[in-house]
N, C-alpha and C positions, 0 to 999 in steps of 0.2 A: 601105929599101923603107919601105912605108907596111904596117901591118895596118887589118883594115875591124873597126870595132868596134859592136858591136851595142848598146844601148841601148836596154831599158824601165822604165817607171816608170807610177808610181799612183801617181792625187795624194786630198790629205786631201779628206774632206768638207766645204767652205768650198768653195761656190761662188762667191760675189758676193767676197773674196778669190783665186781661182782667173780666173775674168769680170776683175777692176781688171789683172793679170798677164800673160795673153794677148800681148794686140798686143806686150811688152817681150820674148817668151820665143819668140816667133814673130821675130823682126826678130834678136833678137842669134842662132838659131840661121842665118838666108838671112846675116848679114853677116860673121858668120863667114868665108864662101867654102870653105869644109873637101872634097874630093875624096871623090866618092860620096857628099855629103851624097841623103838620102831621108829626110819624120821626115809622122810624122800621128799626131790622136789617133785611139784608141778611137771604135767609132758611139757606144758607149755613154758618152764623155768622161768614163771611170772615170781614162784617163794615156796615155798613147801612144808610142808604138816612135821611135826614132833609128837610123839604121845612121850613116859619115861614119870617114872614117883618119883614120887617129892614128899617130903613130912606137910605140908602145909604149899599154900602157897605163897608166904614167900621165901622160904627154900626155893620152891621152883621161876621163882622173877630173879634173882641171883642168880641161881643155875644160866635162866638166860639173856641179865643183861654182862655175861661174861663169853659170850658165844661172836666167836669173830664178826658179824659177818653187824652184828649190836655195835659192839666197837668201836667197830669205820664206819657205823652212821649209812650206811648201805640196807639197813629195812625204812617201807614207808612206810607199810602196815603193820605190828600184829597185838594177836590176843594170846594171853595165855588163860585156858578155860580150865576145873575139878572134871574127868571122865567119870560120870557112873556109868561104864562099860565092867563093872567089873562083881 
């Protein structure tokens, strides 16, 4: 059974680098076609929230670790939490 996860992330203050990575970040998450995926930036563009289903925390962490924002070192802080919404 898949569990739902919430991924909260806050960006570093590097707007030019972030702007150059937004397209690949968005494409990465859409291309995964994850069950239960929804995601969007915060209104102030300081970060965002993504929810999705994964087998377990290890799989969720692997998915997040491949996010272009993470690979480019643009994340200041992040949390992945199992979310008991259903």
